[in-house]
C-alpha positions in Angstrom: 22.6 51.0 31.5 21.5 48.0 32.7 21.5 46.3 29.1 25.2 47.2 29.0 26.3 46.2 32.5 24.6 43.1 32.2 26.3 42.0 28.6 29.2 43.4 29.8 29.1 40.5 32.8 27.7 37.7 30.8 29.5 37.7 27.9 33.2 38.5 29.8 32.6 35.5 32.2 31.1 33.0 29.1 34.1 34.0 26.6 36.9 32.4 29.5 37.9 29.1 28.0 35.5 29.9 24.8 37.1 29.0 21.5 37.3 32.4 20.7 39.8 33.1 23.3 41.9 30.3 22.4 42.0 31.1 19.1 43.3 34.7 20.4 46.2 33.3 22.5 47.1 31.2 18.8 46.8 34.3 17.0 48.9 36.0 19.7 51.4 33.4 20.3 52.2 33.1 16.0 51.9 36.9 15.1 53.8 38.5 18.0 51.6 41.5 17.2 49.2 42.3 19.9 47.6 45.6 18.5 46.5 44.3 15.0 45.2 41.3 17.1 43.1 43.1 19.3 42.2 45.7 16.9 40.8 42.9 14.6 38.9 41.3 18.0 37.2 44.7 18.3 36.2 45.1 14.8 35.5 41.4 14.2 33.4 41.2 17.8 31.3 45.3 16.9 30.2 43.9 13.7 29.1 40.3 14.8 27.7 41.0 18.1 25.4 44.0 16.3 24.0 41.9 14.3 23.1 39.6 17.1 21.9 41.8 19.2 19.8 43.5 16.0 18.5 40.0 15.2 17.4 39.6 19.1 15.9 43.0 19.4 13.6 42.3 15.9 13.0 39.1 16.5 11.2 40.2 20.2 9.7 43.3 18.6 8.0 40.8 16.5 7.5 37.9 18.6 6.6 39.8 21.6 4.5 38.1 23.8 4.7 36.4 27.4 5.2 32.9 26.2 9.0 34.7 23.9 9.7 36.3 27.6 9.4 32.8 28.8 11.5 31.2 25.8 14.2 33.9 26.7 14.8 32.8 30.2 15.1 29.7 29.3 17.6 30.0 26.7 19.9 31.7 29.5 19.1 28.8 31.8 20.0 26.8 28.8 23.1 28.6 28.3 24.3 27.8 32.0 24.2 24.3 30.9 26.0 24.8 27.9 28.6 27.2 29.3 30.3 24.1 31.5 31.4 22.1 28.5 34.7 22.8 27.5 35.2 24.0 24.0 37.6 22.0 22.1 39.8 24.2 20.2 40.0 23.3 16.6 44.0 24.3 14.8 41.6 25.9 12.2 42.7 28.9 13.6 46.3 28.3 13.1 46.0 27.9 9.0 44.7 31.1 8.2 47.5 33.3 7.8 48.5 34.6 4.6 46.5 37.9 5.4 48.7 39.6 8.0 47.4 40.0 11.6 44.6 42.2 11.6 43.1 40.8 8.9 43.4 36.9 9.8 41.8 37.7 13.1 39.3 39.7 11.8 38.1 36.9 9.5 39.0 34.3 11.9 37.3 35.7 15.0 34.2 36.8 12.9 33.8 33.3 11.7 34.7 31.1 14.7 32.0 33.5 16.6 29.4 32.7 14.3 26.7 30.2 16.5 29.0 30.5 19.3 27.4 30.9 23.0 28.3 34.9 23.5 26.7 35.1 20.2 23.9 33.3 20.9 24.0 35.0 24.2 24.0 38.5 22.5 20.9 37.3 20.3 19.1 36.8 23.9 20.3 39.9 25.1 19.4 41.9 22.6 16.0 40.5 23.0 15.9 40.7 26.3 16.6 44.6 26.6 16.2 45.3 23.3 18.6 47.9 23.0 21.2 47.1 20.2 23.6 49.6 20.9 23.9 49.2 24.9 23.9 44.9 24.1 26.5 45.7 21.6 29.0 48.0 23.5 28.1 45.7 26.4 29.0 42.3 24.7 32.1 43.9 23.0 33.4 45.0 25.7 33.1 41.8 27.9 34.6 40.1 24.7 37.4 42.8 24.7 38.0 41.9 28.4 38.7 38.6 28.2 40.2 38.3 24.8 42.7 41.3 25.3 44.6 39.6 28.4 44.4 36.6 26.6 46.6 38.5 23.6 49.3 39.7 26.4 49.8 36.8 28.2 49.6 34.0 26.0 49.8 30.5 26.8 50.8 31.3 30.4 47.0 32.4 31.0 45.7 29.7 30.2 48.2 27.6 32.5 47.1 29.7 35.6 43.5 30.8 35.4 41.3 27.8 36.8 38.6 27.3 33.6 36.6 25.2 35.4 36.2 27.5 38.5 35.6 30.3 36.0 33.0 28.3 33.8 31.0 27.2 37.1 30.5 31.2 38.1 29.6 32.0 34.4 27.3 29.3 34.4 25.8 30.4 37.8 25.2 34.0 36.0 23.1 32.2 33.0 21.2 30.4 35.7 20.3 33.4 38.0 19.3 35.8 34.7 17.2 32.7 33.5 15.1 32.6 36.5 15.2 36.1 37.1 13.5 36.3 34.1 11.6 33.5 34.8 9.9 35.2 38.1 10.1 38.4 36.2 7.4 37.0 33.4 5.3 35.1 35.7 4.8 38.6 37.6 6.9 37.0 41.3 8.7 40.7 40.7 9.1 43.5 38.6 12.1 45.7 37.7 10.2 49.3 37.6 
């Protein structure tokens, strides 16, 4: 359950103001069909984050050792810094539209999420918890918590949400997780 809750919180906060959330807004304003867009986001996220969590879990099993746990902890600390850098959204999402709302969203979200901070966070969460199902469900829920309101509220959300404040909170969360993992790996405290 810790894997699920942590994954949900980390990705929900990291997704605010991310290029995939901005893509959700663009798709919503373009197609004006929320249900196929939401289903496309859900399907793309499930596929992308399942693979990311699986890679994280496999890498953790192969590279299991104290140095690897330090690397995972440091990756969360680096993610904190990355979260503070606002994404610049290229208009590539607007050029894809001939497949309809669902398929356009599915393809665009899957591709835009590749190498994105939420995907990298999912790899790190998969490595940390080695619970592919819980991490996938948590990160997917986090993506949906951030993106469903974006689909329904569109541009109004961007005008009203203080993205800088949310980025700082997300960065602090990543930093806290990284420090916690460092302390746990160093043996300063245990979770069991």
